[in-house]
PyMOL Python script that loads the backbone (N, CA, C, O; Angstrom):
from pymol import cmd

cmd.read_pdbstr("""\
ATOM      1  N   MET A   1     -54.800 -13.387 -22.653  1.00  0.00           N
ATOM      2  CA  MET A   1     -53.433 -13.628 -22.276  1.00  0.00           C
ATOM      3  C   MET A   1     -52.907 -12.459 -21.457  1.00  0.00           C
ATOM      4  O   MET A   1     -53.370 -11.327 -21.596  1.00  0.00           O
ATOM      5  N   ALA A   2     -51.947 -12.748 -20.616  1.00  0.00           N
ATOM      6  CA  ALA A   2     -51.365 -11.710 -19.768  1.00  0.00           C
ATOM      7  C   ALA A   2     -50.453 -10.817 -20.595  1.00  0.00           C
ATOM      8  O   ALA A   2     -49.786 -11.258 -21.531  1.00  0.00           O
ATOM      9  N   GLN A   3     -50.449  -9.556 -20.216  1.00  0.00           N
ATOM     10  CA  GLN A   3     -49.569  -8.626 -20.925  1.00  0.00           C
ATOM     11  C   GLN A   3     -48.127  -8.828 -20.470  1.00  0.00           C
ATOM     12  O   GLN A   3     -47.856  -9.063 -19.292  1.00  0.00           O
ATOM     13  N   GLU A   4     -47.232  -8.734 -21.406  1.00  0.00           N
ATOM     14  CA  GLU A   4     -45.817  -8.888 -21.089  1.00  0.00           C
ATOM     15  C   GLU A   4     -45.285  -7.557 -20.574  1.00  0.00           C
ATOM     16  O   GLU A   4     -45.432  -6.528 -21.234  1.00  0.00           O
ATOM     17  N   LYS A   5     -44.671  -7.576 -19.405  1.00  0.00           N
ATOM     18  CA  LYS A   5     -44.116  -6.351 -18.821  1.00  0.00           C
ATOM     19  C   LYS A   5     -42.807  -6.011 -19.518  1.00  0.00           C
ATOM     20  O   LYS A   5     -42.005  -6.891 -19.829  1.00  0.00           O
ATOM     21  N   SER A   6     -42.609  -4.738 -19.753  1.00  0.00           N
ATOM     22  CA  SER A   6     -41.342  -4.329 -20.357  1.00  0.00           C
ATOM     23  C   SER A   6     -40.276  -4.265 -19.273  1.00  0.00           C
ATOM     24  O   SER A   6     -40.524  -3.744 -18.185  1.00  0.00           O
ATOM     25  N   ARG A   7     -39.134  -4.774 -19.555  1.00  0.00           N
ATOM     26  CA  ARG A   7     -38.042  -4.795 -18.579  1.00  0.00           C
ATOM     27  C   ARG A   7     -37.017  -3.750 -18.977  1.00  0.00           C
ATOM     28  O   ARG A   7     -36.532  -3.723 -20.108  1.00  0.00           O
ATOM     29  N   MET A   8     -36.706  -2.907 -18.037  1.00  0.00           N
ATOM     30  CA  MET A   8     -35.725  -1.855 -18.263  1.00  0.00           C
ATOM     31  C   MET A   8     -34.398  -2.290 -17.644  1.00  0.00           C
ATOM     32  O   MET A   8     -34.398  -2.893 -16.571  1.00  0.00           O
ATOM     33  N   PRO A   9     -33.291  -2.007 -18.278  1.00  0.00           N
ATOM     34  CA  PRO A   9     -31.990  -2.379 -17.693  1.00  0.00           C
ATOM     35  C   PRO A   9     -31.708  -1.549 -16.442  1.00  0.00           C
ATOM     36  O   PRO A   9     -32.077  -0.379 -16.348  1.00  0.00           O
ATOM     37  N   MET A  10     -31.057  -2.179 -15.512  1.00  0.00           N
ATOM     38  CA  MET A  10     -30.704  -1.479 -14.274  1.00  0.00           C
ATOM     39  C   MET A  10     -29.503  -0.582 -14.555  1.00  0.00           C
ATOM     40  O   MET A  10     -28.531  -1.002 -15.184  1.00  0.00           O
ATOM     41  N   SER A  11     -29.584   0.630 -14.089  1.00  0.00           N
ATOM     42  CA  SER A  11     -28.513   1.580 -14.413  1.00  0.00           C
ATOM     43  C   SER A  11     -27.257   1.349 -13.586  1.00  0.00           C
ATOM     44  O   SER A  11     -26.151   1.411 -14.124  1.00  0.00           O
ATOM     45  N   THR A  12     -27.401   1.083 -12.286  1.00  0.00           N
ATOM     46  CA  THR A  12     -26.220   0.902 -11.447  1.00  0.00           C
ATOM     47  C   THR A  12     -26.107  -0.503 -10.888  1.00  0.00           C
ATOM     48  O   THR A  12     -25.088  -0.843 -10.286  1.00  0.00           O
ATOM     49  N   ALA A  13     -27.112  -1.316 -11.067  1.00  0.00           N
ATOM     50  CA  ALA A  13     -27.100  -2.709 -10.602  1.00  0.00           C
ATOM     51  C   ALA A  13     -26.817  -2.809  -9.108  1.00  0.00           C
ATOM     52  O   ALA A  13     -26.168  -3.758  -8.670  1.00  0.00           O
ATOM     53  N   GLY A  14     -27.283  -1.862  -8.331  1.00  0.00           N
ATOM     54  CA  GLY A  14     -27.124  -1.898  -6.889  1.00  0.00           C
ATOM     55  C   GLY A  14     -25.785  -1.421  -6.387  1.00  0.00           C
ATOM     56  O   GLY A  14     -25.531  -1.470  -5.183  1.00  0.00           O
ATOM     57  N   ILE A  15     -24.932  -0.970  -7.254  1.00  0.00           N
ATOM     58  CA  ILE A  15     -23.614  -0.493  -6.847  1.00  0.00           C
ATOM     59  C   ILE A  15     -23.681   1.021  -6.698  1.00  0.00           C
ATOM     60  O   ILE A  15     -24.016   1.738  -7.641  1.00  0.00           O
ATOM     61  N   THR A  16     -23.364   1.485  -5.520  1.00  0.00           N
ATOM     62  CA  THR A  16     -23.376   2.924  -5.269  1.00  0.00           C
ATOM     63  C   THR A  16     -21.980   3.351  -4.875  1.00  0.00           C
ATOM     64  O   THR A  16     -21.363   2.751  -3.994  1.00  0.00           O
ATOM     65  N   SER A  17     -21.492   4.366  -5.514  1.00  0.00           N
ATOM     66  CA  SER A  17     -20.160   4.857  -5.165  1.00  0.00           C
ATOM     67  C   SER A  17     -20.263   6.300  -4.711  1.00  0.00           C
ATOM     68  O   SER A  17     -21.014   7.096  -5.275  1.00  0.00           O
ATOM     69  N   TYR A  18     -19.510   6.616  -3.704  1.00  0.00           N
ATOM     70  CA  TYR A  18     -19.473   7.958  -3.152  1.00  0.00           C
ATOM     71  C   TYR A  18     -18.054   8.497  -3.278  1.00  0.00           C
ATOM     72  O   TYR A  18     -17.090   7.730  -3.293  1.00  0.00           O
ATOM     73  N   PHE A  19     -17.933   9.788  -3.368  1.00  0.00           N
ATOM     74  CA  PHE A  19     -16.638  10.468  -3.395  1.00  0.00           C
ATOM     75  C   PHE A  19     -15.739   9.910  -4.503  1.00  0.00           C
ATOM     76  O   PHE A  19     -14.607   9.502  -4.242  1.00  0.00           O
ATOM     77  N   GLU A  20     -16.231   9.894  -5.699  1.00  0.00           N
ATOM     78  CA  GLU A  20     -15.457   9.330  -6.803  1.00  0.00           C
ATOM     79  C   GLU A  20     -14.175  10.104  -7.071  1.00  0.00           C
ATOM     80  O   GLU A  20     -13.186   9.519  -7.515  1.00  0.00           O
ATOM     81  N   GLU A  21     -14.171  11.395  -6.813  1.00  0.00           N
ATOM     82  CA  GLU A  21     -13.004  12.199  -7.147  1.00  0.00           C
ATOM     83  C   GLU A  21     -12.153  12.530  -5.928  1.00  0.00           C
ATOM     84  O   GLU A  21     -11.295  13.409  -6.001  1.00  0.00           O
ATOM     85  N   TYR A  22     -12.373  11.842  -4.811  1.00  0.00           N
ATOM     86  CA  TYR A  22     -11.581  12.084  -3.609  1.00  0.00           C
ATOM     87  C   TYR A  22     -10.220  11.429  -3.766  1.00  0.00           C
ATOM     88  O   TYR A  22     -10.128  10.259  -4.137  1.00  0.00           O
ATOM     89  N   LYS A  23      -9.177  12.171  -3.490  1.00  0.00           N
ATOM     90  CA  LYS A  23      -7.819  11.632  -3.560  1.00  0.00           C
ATOM     91  C   LYS A  23      -7.181  11.790  -2.184  1.00  0.00           C
ATOM     92  O   LYS A  23      -7.125  12.895  -1.644  1.00  0.00           O
ATOM     93  N   SER A  24      -6.708  10.699  -1.626  1.00  0.00           N
ATOM     94  CA  SER A  24      -6.110  10.713  -0.302  1.00  0.00           C
ATOM     95  C   SER A  24      -4.781  11.461  -0.323  1.00  0.00           C
ATOM     96  O   SER A  24      -4.057  11.443  -1.318  1.00  0.00           O
ATOM     97  N   LYS A  25      -4.478  12.115   0.786  1.00  0.00           N
ATOM     98  CA  LYS A  25      -3.201  12.823   0.898  1.00  0.00           C
ATOM     99  C   LYS A  25      -2.063  11.858   1.212  1.00  0.00           C
ATOM    100  O   LYS A  25      -0.897  12.155   0.952  1.00  0.00           O
ATOM    101  N   ILE A  26      -2.410  10.701   1.773  1.00  0.00           N
ATOM    102  CA  ILE A  26      -1.406   9.700   2.133  1.00  0.00           C
ATOM    103  C   ILE A  26      -1.557   8.523   1.174  1.00  0.00           C
ATOM    104  O   ILE A  26      -2.626   7.917   1.098  1.00  0.00           O
ATOM    105  N   GLU A  27      -0.511   8.202   0.453  1.00  0.00           N
ATOM    106  CA  GLU A  27      -0.536   7.067  -0.463  1.00  0.00           C
ATOM    107  C   GLU A  27       0.691   6.200  -0.217  1.00  0.00           C
ATOM    108  O   GLU A  27       1.796   6.706  -0.019  1.00  0.00           O
ATOM    109  N   PHE A  28       0.485   4.893  -0.234  1.00  0.00           N
ATOM    110  CA  PHE A  28       1.562   3.934  -0.046  1.00  0.00           C
ATOM    111  C   PHE A  28       1.643   3.044  -1.275  1.00  0.00           C
ATOM    112  O   PHE A  28       0.624   2.674  -1.859  1.00  0.00           O
ATOM    113  N   LYS A  29       2.857   2.709  -1.656  1.00  0.00           N
ATOM    114  CA  LYS A  29       3.050   1.743  -2.733  1.00  0.00           C
ATOM    115  C   LYS A  29       2.870   0.340  -2.154  1.00  0.00           C
ATOM    116  O   LYS A  29       3.124   0.138  -0.967  1.00  0.00           O
ATOM    117  N   PRO A  30       2.445  -0.623  -2.951  1.00  0.00           N
ATOM    118  CA  PRO A  30       2.269  -1.990  -2.444  1.00  0.00           C
ATOM    119  C   PRO A  30       3.550  -2.586  -1.860  1.00  0.00           C
ATOM    120  O   PRO A  30       3.490  -3.353  -0.900  1.00  0.00           O
ATOM    121  N   GLY A  31       4.691  -2.245  -2.422  1.00  0.00           N
ATOM    122  CA  GLY A  31       5.959  -2.755  -1.895  1.00  0.00           C
ATOM    123  C   GLY A  31       6.238  -2.271  -0.488  1.00  0.00           C
ATOM    124  O   GLY A  31       6.784  -3.012   0.329  1.00  0.00           O
ATOM    125  N   HIS A  32       5.866  -1.023  -0.197  1.00  0.00           N
ATOM    126  CA  HIS A  32       6.063  -0.493   1.153  1.00  0.00           C
ATOM    127  C   HIS A  32       5.186  -1.228   2.163  1.00  0.00           C
ATOM    128  O   HIS A  32       5.619  -1.479   3.288  1.00  0.00           O
ATOM    129  N   ILE A  33       3.974  -1.571   1.779  1.00  0.00           N
ATOM    130  CA  ILE A  33       3.076  -2.298   2.680  1.00  0.00           C
ATOM    131  C   ILE A  33       3.629  -3.689   2.965  1.00  0.00           C
ATOM    132  O   ILE A  33       3.559  -4.156   4.101  1.00  0.00           O
ATOM    133  N   ILE A  34       4.172  -4.351   1.962  1.00  0.00           N
ATOM    134  CA  ILE A  34       4.747  -5.686   2.164  1.00  0.00           C
ATOM    135  C   ILE A  34       5.954  -5.613   3.085  1.00  0.00           C
ATOM    136  O   ILE A  34       6.087  -6.437   3.990  1.00  0.00           O
ATOM    137  N   ILE A  35       6.831  -4.647   2.874  1.00  0.00           N
ATOM    138  CA  ILE A  35       8.016  -4.488   3.731  1.00  0.00           C
ATOM    139  C   ILE A  35       7.603  -4.183   5.164  1.00  0.00           C
ATOM    140  O   ILE A  35       8.168  -4.743   6.103  1.00  0.00           O
ATOM    141  N   PHE A  36       6.618  -3.296   5.343  1.00  0.00           N
ATOM    142  CA  PHE A  36       6.135  -2.966   6.683  1.00  0.00           C
ATOM    143  C   PHE A  36       5.552  -4.204   7.363  1.00  0.00           C
ATOM    144  O   PHE A  36       5.775  -4.417   8.555  1.00  0.00           O
ATOM    145  N   SER A  37       4.808  -5.020   6.615  1.00  0.00           N
ATOM    146  CA  SER A  37       4.222  -6.234   7.186  1.00  0.00           C
ATOM    147  C   SER A  37       5.299  -7.214   7.624  1.00  0.00           C
ATOM    148  O   SER A  37       5.184  -7.828   8.685  1.00  0.00           O
ATOM    149  N   VAL A  38       6.345  -7.367   6.817  1.00  0.00           N
ATOM    150  CA  VAL A  38       7.446  -8.270   7.173  1.00  0.00           C
ATOM    151  C   VAL A  38       8.150  -7.772   8.429  1.00  0.00           C
ATOM    152  O   VAL A  38       8.507  -8.572   9.293  1.00  0.00           O
ATOM    153  N   ILE A  39       8.352  -6.467   8.541  1.00  0.00           N
ATOM    154  CA  ILE A  39       8.994  -5.900   9.734  1.00  0.00           C
ATOM    155  C   ILE A  39       8.147  -6.159  10.971  1.00  0.00           C
ATOM    156  O   ILE A  39       8.678  -6.511  12.024  1.00  0.00           O
ATOM    157  N   VAL A  40       6.834  -5.988  10.853  1.00  0.00           N
ATOM    158  CA  VAL A  40       5.946  -6.236  11.997  1.00  0.00           C
ATOM    159  C   VAL A  40       5.991  -7.705  12.393  1.00  0.00           C
ATOM    160  O   VAL A  40       6.021  -8.019  13.583  1.00  0.00           O
ATOM    161  N   VAL A  41       5.995  -8.609  11.420  1.00  0.00           N
ATOM    162  CA  VAL A  41       6.072 -10.038  11.722  1.00  0.00           C
ATOM    163  C   VAL A  41       7.382 -10.364  12.425  1.00  0.00           C
ATOM    164  O   VAL A  41       7.385 -11.133  13.386  1.00  0.00           O
ATOM    165  N   LEU A  42       8.499  -9.796  11.966  1.00  0.00           N
ATOM    166  CA  LEU A  42       9.789 -10.045  12.612  1.00  0.00           C
ATOM    167  C   LEU A  42       9.817  -9.510  14.039  1.00  0.00           C
ATOM    168  O   LEU A  42      10.391 -10.146  14.923  1.00  0.00           O
ATOM    169  N   ILE A  43       9.208  -8.357  14.277  1.00  0.00           N
ATOM    170  CA  ILE A  43       9.143  -7.803  15.635  1.00  0.00           C
ATOM    171  C   ILE A  43       8.323  -8.712  16.537  1.00  0.00           C
ATOM    172  O   ILE A  43       8.705  -8.956  17.681  1.00  0.00           O
ATOM    173  N   VAL A  44       7.193  -9.219  16.033  1.00  0.00           N
ATOM    174  CA  VAL A  44       6.357 -10.113  16.843  1.00  0.00           C
ATOM    175  C   VAL A  44       7.110 -11.401  17.169  1.00  0.00           C
ATOM    176  O   VAL A  44       7.052 -11.879  18.302  1.00  0.00           O
ATOM    177  N   ILE A  45       7.808 -11.961  16.197  1.00  0.00           N
ATOM    178  CA  ILE A  45       8.588 -13.183  16.446  1.00  0.00           C
ATOM    179  C   ILE A  45       9.692 -12.910  17.461  1.00  0.00           C
ATOM    180  O   ILE A  45       9.912 -13.719  18.363  1.00  0.00           O
ATOM    181  N   ALA A  46      10.388 -11.785  17.330  1.00  0.00           N
ATOM    182  CA  ALA A  46      11.450 -11.437  18.283  1.00  0.00           C
ATOM    183  C   ALA A  46      10.885 -11.255  19.683  1.00  0.00           C
ATOM    184  O   ALA A  46      11.512 -11.665  20.659  1.00  0.00           O
ATOM    185  N   LEU A  47       9.719 -10.651  19.795  1.00  0.00           N
ATOM    186  CA  LEU A  47       9.119 -10.477  21.122  1.00  0.00           C
ATOM    187  C   LEU A  47       8.691 -11.807  21.722  1.00  0.00           C
ATOM    188  O   LEU A  47       8.761 -11.979  22.939  1.00  0.00           O
ATOM    189  N   HIS A  48       8.250 -12.749  20.900  1.00  0.00           N
ATOM    190  CA  HIS A  48       7.902 -14.067  21.426  1.00  0.00           C
ATOM    191  C   HIS A  48       9.143 -14.802  21.915  1.00  0.00           C
ATOM    192  O   HIS A  48       9.078 -15.541  22.897  1.00  0.00           O
ATOM    193  N   ILE A  49      10.265 -14.610  21.244  1.00  0.00           N
ATOM    194  CA  ILE A  49      11.487 -15.322  21.624  1.00  0.00           C
ATOM    195  C   ILE A  49      12.178 -14.641  22.805  1.00  0.00           C
ATOM    196  O   ILE A  49      12.513 -15.295  23.793  1.00  0.00           O
ATOM    197  N   TRP A  50      12.391 -13.322  22.700  1.00  0.00           N
ATOM    198  CA  TRP A  50      13.182 -12.614  23.701  1.00  0.00           C
ATOM    199  C   TRP A  50      12.386 -11.618  24.531  1.00  0.00           C
ATOM    200  O   TRP A  50      12.972 -10.892  25.334  1.00  0.00           O
ATOM    201  N   GLY A  51      11.100 -11.563  24.367  1.00  0.00           N
ATOM    202  CA  GLY A  51      10.281 -10.544  25.025  1.00  0.00           C
ATOM    203  C   GLY A  51      10.263 -10.634  26.536  1.00  0.00           C
ATOM    204  O   GLY A  51      10.266  -9.607  27.215  1.00  0.00           O
ATOM    205  N   SER A  52      10.245 -11.839  27.076  1.00  0.00           N
ATOM    206  CA  SER A  52      10.178 -11.964  28.535  1.00  0.00           C
ATOM    207  C   SER A  52      11.447 -11.446  29.201  1.00  0.00           C
ATOM    208  O   SER A  52      11.381 -10.885  30.295  1.00  0.00           O
ATOM    209  N   SER A  53      12.592 -11.623  28.566  1.00  0.00           N
ATOM    210  CA  SER A  53      13.827 -11.097  29.156  1.00  0.00           C
ATOM    211  C   SER A  53      13.888  -9.574  29.026  1.00  0.00           C
ATOM    212  O   SER A  53      14.443  -8.906  29.898  1.00  0.00           O
ATOM    213  N   PHE A  54      13.326  -9.020  27.951  1.00  0.00           N
ATOM    214  CA  PHE A  54      13.286  -7.561  27.809  1.00  0.00           C
ATOM    215  C   PHE A  54      12.376  -6.927  28.848  1.00  0.00           C
ATOM    216  O   PHE A  54      12.678  -5.858  29.379  1.00  0.00           O
ATOM    217  N   LEU A  55      11.265  -7.585  29.136  1.00  0.00           N
ATOM    218  CA  LEU A  55      10.283  -7.022  30.062  1.00  0.00           C
ATOM    219  C   LEU A  55      10.533  -7.447  31.502  1.00  0.00           C
ATOM    220  O   LEU A  55       9.860  -6.960  32.410  1.00  0.00           O
ATOM    221  N   GLY A  56      11.475  -8.334  31.729  1.00  0.00           N
ATOM    222  CA  GLY A  56      11.811  -8.762  33.083  1.00  0.00           C
ATOM    223  C   GLY A  56      10.784  -9.696  33.687  1.00  0.00           C
ATOM    224  O   GLY A  56      10.601  -9.705  34.904  1.00  0.00           O
ATOM    225  N   LEU A  57      10.115 -10.477  32.868  1.00  0.00           N
ATOM    226  CA  LEU A  57       9.098 -11.417  33.376  1.00  0.00           C
ATOM    227  C   LEU A  57       9.673 -12.792  33.567  1.00  0.00           C
ATOM    228  O   LEU A  57       8.963 -13.706  33.986  1.00  0.00           O
TER     229      LEU A  57
END
""", "prot")
cmd.dss("prot")
cmd.show_as("cartoon", "prot")
cmd.util.cbc("prot")
cmd.orient("prot")
């Protein structure tokens, strides 16, 4: 009969992480990102509506 191979558990399961203790100097709260996104969307909509008159096209 064939010998049964012993199976060892994978230690990291293919997940590699680098710079675990790195802390960014710039941090944003999720609410600030949502507000910034809404402002950008409003600017894009305003430019689609009134942009040609602002740019003289």
